[in-house]
N, C-alpha and C positions, 0 to 999 in steps of 0.2 A: 504494500500500500504506500509506504513512504517512498519507495523507489519510483513508483509511477507518478507520485505527486512531484518529486524532484524533476522527473523527466518533463512533465507538463510545464513546470515553472521554467525550466531551461529553454524549452521551445518558445514559450511566450516572450522571454527576454531576448532571444535571438532574433525575434521579428521586429524589435524596436530599431529605429534608424541609428546608424553609427555616426557619431560626431567626428569630424575630421581633426579637430583640435586635440592634440595629445596632451596629457597631463604635464609633460615636461616643458611644454610651450607656454603654459599659463603663467601670467605675471602674478607676483605676490600681492600687489595692491589691487583690490577689487575695482577701484575707479579707473585705473589704467587699463585693466583687463577688459572692462566694459567698453572703453574707447577703442581698444584693439579689435574687439569683436564687431563693433559697429563699422569700423573701417574695413575689416576683412569681408564683411557682407556686401560692401560696395565695390569690391575688386573682383574682376573676372579671372578665373583660372585659365591660363593661356593654353593649357593642355586640353581641358574638358570643354572650355569655351561657353557652355551654357550653365555653369555653376560658379558660385562665388568661391573664393579661396577658403572661406570659412567652412564650406561644405565639401570641398574636394580632398581626396586622399592622395592626389598626385604629388610627386616629390617637389616640383616647382611651386605648387601651392603652399607646401610646408615652408619652403625657403622664403616665399613672400610673406607668410604669416610671421615668421621669425624676424624678417626685415621690418615689418610694421611695428612689432613689439620693440625691436631695438631702437627704432627712430623715436617711438613714444618715450622710452626710458631715457633717451638722450635729450628730451625736453621739447621735441618738435610739436607744433600744433597739428591738429587734424589736417588742415589745409596744406601744411608743409609736407606732411607724410604723403598725402595724395599727389602733390606736385612732384615730389621726389620719384615716386613710382611711375607716374605718367612720363616724366622726363626720360626714364629708362625703357619703358615698354610702349609708350604712345597712348593716345586717347582710348584705343580699343580695350585697354585693361580696365576701364571704368564700365561697370554694368549699366550705369545711367550717365550717358554722355553729357558733358557740360554744354551750356549754350554759348557759342562763340561764332565768329565769322565762318569757321570751317564747318560748323554743324547747323547753320541756318537752314540749309536745304533739308537736312534730316528732320528738324523740328517743324519746318514750314510745309513740308510736302503734303501731309494730310489735309491741311487747310487749303492749299493750292489745288489739290485734287477735287475736293468738295466744291470749291468755287468754280473750277473748270467744268465739272459735271453739271452744276446748276445752270451755268451760262449756256452750255450746249443744249440742255433741255429747253431753256427759254427760247433760244434761237430756233430750234427745231419746231417748237409749238407755234411760234409766230409765223414761220414759213408755211406750215400746214393750214393755219386758220384763214389765210388769204386765198387759198386754192379751192376751186369748186370740187365737190365730192363726187358728182356724177357726170354723165355725158349728156349732150344735147338730145332733145327729143327728135325722133324721125318725123317725117311729114305725116305718116299714118298715125303715129301716136299723138301728134299735135291735133289732127283732125278729130280723133276720138275724144280728146280732152275738151276741145271746143264744144262738141256735141253734149258732153256731160255737163258742161258749165251752163249751156243754154236751158237745160231742163229745169 
């Protein structure tokens, strides 16, 4: 009975998500560790590319987590840490790109596409409204219509 209970407990615990941050990476100061976790969640793993370095088990992600913690311990602000990493890896390392001249198209593309679509629909609707929808009556149809109108 005890053996089966331990087996069920082990299976339940194995289904929980694994956290990538190893205990040896954690900073002693909880406030600094919270800053490091927040920054790590904003940085993209360059190996996995759709995960933050906080979630990734890749070796490069671990190196970046350690670099973030080292910069925080050295007294860098959050912005300085991000600037340092972006200077080495480029804007792509940020999961949420910054708004700048380089990213205007990225941020403005959805708005531009909606406006272009709305303008296209407006132009199409105006062109269609001015055109007749049917063809002219034939002489025979016109004669029948005239007879019906006389009645």
